N, C-alpha and C positions, 0 to 999 in steps of 0.2 A: 506924912501929909501927901497929898494926892498930886502927884508931879504932872503940870501940861506939857508936852515935849513931842517935838519933831518924831516921825517917826522912824527914823534910822538909829535914833537914839535909844527908843523903847525897842525896838527889838532887839538893842546891845544888850539889854538886863537879862537876858537866855542865852546861858551856855552850853555847851553838849554836854551829852546825856541828863538835861533836863527830862522831869515828867511835866508834860501838858495835859489837861485837858480842853476839848475842841467839840464846840455842840455842833448838833445834825444840820444837815441842810436846808432844812425847811425854818430854821432858826437864825439867829444871828450870828454870823459868819464870819472872822476877819482875814476876804482872802488876800488882801493887800494886806499886812500883815504876814499871813504864811507866805503869799512868793519874798516878801523881804526877809524872811526868815532861812530860804531856801537860797536867794543868794549869797548869804553869809558864809555858806556851804556847814550847816550844822550838822552834826553828826551823831547816833548812840540815842538818839529822842527815843523817851516812855511816851507815847500817846494812849490818854483814856477816851474813847472816842462817847460825849454823854446825849444818847446811848448809842448811836450809830453814826459811821462816819461816813463822808462823801467826798464831793470835790478836792478841798481841800488837803484831808489826810491821805488823797490817792497822786498827789500831786508830792505832797512830802515823800509818800516812798518812793515813787518814780524818782524822786532826786537822791536819791540815799541819806535819806537823812534819821528814818527811823528803825529803829531795834529791834523795840518790842510793840506789839498793840493789843489793846482791850478792846472789845467792841460786842455788841448783840449782833452787828453786819456790819459790810460796809460797800455803799451801793450810790452810782449813779441814779439811781429810779428809774422811770421813764428813759433815761438813752443808756439801761441796761449795767453788766457788769465793772465794776472800779479795775479799770484794764492792769495797772500798773501792782495794785493788791491782789489782782488775782496769779501774775505772773511770780510776785515774790513769794507768796505762798505756798506757790506750789514745788519753785524754786528752793523753801526752805532758807531764804536769805532773812526774814523777819522772824521772830517768834511771834507766834499769834493766840493769844491767850481770849479764849470763845467764854461768851458769857451773853444776860439775858437783860432785858429794858431794864424789869426790877431790880436786878443783883447790882448793875451800875449804880441807881438810882441809893437803893440802900444802901451801897457802900460809901458814896458822896456823905448821904445823911449820919452817917457812921461820924462819918469826918470832921462835918459840920456841929455835932455835937460834942464833941469831944471824947469821945467812948472807942474802942479799940476794934469792932465789931457793932453787928444786929440781925436781930430776927428776921427770916422770912422765911415766907411759907409760899408754897404753889411751886414748886420746884424736885418735892421728892417724889423719883420716879423718872425725873428726866433722865436721860444718859446724859448730858453735859455734867451732873455732880460727880459721876464717875473721873473727870478730866479732870477736876476741881479740888486739887490736892488742899489748896489753901482753905476752902470752905470746910465747916464743921457740920454735922449733921448729929444733934444731940434727942435726948428723949424731951418733953416739954416739962421744965425744971419746975413749974407749978405744980403738977398732978391735977393739972384740970380737962385733964382726958383730949386734949388736943393733939393728942400722940407727936410726930417726929417733927421736928425746925430746923432749917440751915441755920449757922450762923455765918454770915458773910465782914469780910474783915475790910475794915475803914479805909478810903480812897482817899488820899491826900497829895493830890498834884502838886508839884513845886507853883508852877505857872497856870491861871484858869485864863483863856484870850477869848474876846468875844468882839463883835463889831454891832453899835448902835446906832440909831437914828441920831440921836442928839445925847452929847452931857453937859452939865454946868460951868462954870469957871472955877467951881468950888471940888472939882473933881468926881460930882454926885455923877453918877451915869445910867438913863433911862432902860430898862427892858422890857417893860409892859407888862404883857402877861404871862412870860416865860419865866415862871420861878424856879425851873430849873437853873438857868444861870443862876439866877441868885443862891441856891444850894450850891452850887460850883465854885463860886467866890466862896463864897465861908468854909469850903473846906478846902480849899489850895492856900498856900502861901503867900503868894503874890498873885493881883490879876491886872493884865494888861488890858487895856479897851481901845477902840479905833470909834471915833465917831463920826458922822456926816457933816456935825456943826456944833462948834461949843456956844452955847446962850450964855445972858449974865444974868439969867434971874436964877436963883437958889430952888432946885426942883423937890427940895426935901420941904420948903415950905410952902409947895402946892397942895392945896386938899386933895385934888384930882390925882396929881401927878405921883406925889408921894409914895401913894401902895406899890406904882411901878417900876419904883427907884432904886439902884444898890445905892449905896451911901457908900460914900467918898470912906469911912473908914475900914472897907475890904478893898477900895483900887488902888493899886500904886503907881499907873501912871496914866494917862491917856493921851492919845495924839488924835487930833485931825484930818481926817482921809477920807475927802469926799470921794462915793463911787466905792469904797473900801470893800462891799460884799461881791461887788459884780467877778463875776459874769453872773453869781447866782443872787437871787431874788431877796429885797429889804423891804417886808410887809411894812404897808405906811408911806413908804417910802418912793420904790421903784420894782420894775417889776424884772427876771432876770432875762437871760440870752439863753435859750433851750437850743437855739440851732449851736451856738459857741461850745455847749455841753456836748451834744450831740458830734461835732468837729471832733473833739477832744479825746472822744470816748473811741472812736475811729483809729485817728494818730496813735493814739497812746499805748495800744496795742501790742507794741513793739518797744524794745528800748531805744532803736533807732529814732522811731515815731514819737514818741516819747521826749527825747533830745532836741529832733524838731522844735516840737511844741515850745519847749522849755527856754529853745534861744529864742524865740519871735517872741511871747509871751508873758516869758519872765524876767530873763539875761537884757536881752535888745530891745532894752523901753526909754524913752526919754528920761532926761533925767539921772540917768544910773551909769 
């Protein structure tokens, strides 16, 4: 049964060395949950970006929480390179596993369906295949003349983490048209969600909202966290603060600059 609980209890469910799936900045990123994880000083995390990482991932890397990262890219978009990701990859402090958007989605779909792998076309001839020894290139097993295909292993995070405009008191969480978040939740052992508000009505009983709702069957715990995606935008709820992201990108180009940012915006905050 889905638990409705405070954020501090929700994040306490995630231990060191967990594997976590995190949405991209243009989706529903649980930024306040990520800041709470950093305050817990977690370490050894294995992050899968679904399919690219952004501000939240860069914060986790800068805070020393990440050991391994699989992503198609990590970027702050128009704000430029993700500074702590760039520094740590160059230094060799984290293991970077290069992937592609389709490959990550395919791996999650395999886990969702309960199979060890799924086939994917379109990567044959790419240099990335040479660096992914866990991907297997085979000839078309059905002899249909389709040539070679790649088998992508299932990606099974311990936790999916998301932030949504609203959920209900039954633990259902609305994600709208972001179907990749439903796939991520299906593929993960547990899903932890923060929401702007918890409403009384049953989302799955509403013919309009049900199609965009992640069922409580796949949600472990929910916490009500207003403005929980800030400074990123939350579509339909509020705009992001691009000036804050630019300021972070400039400040976090060094470890000292990141430490200054983290002290002000992560650790020295009211109520902590």
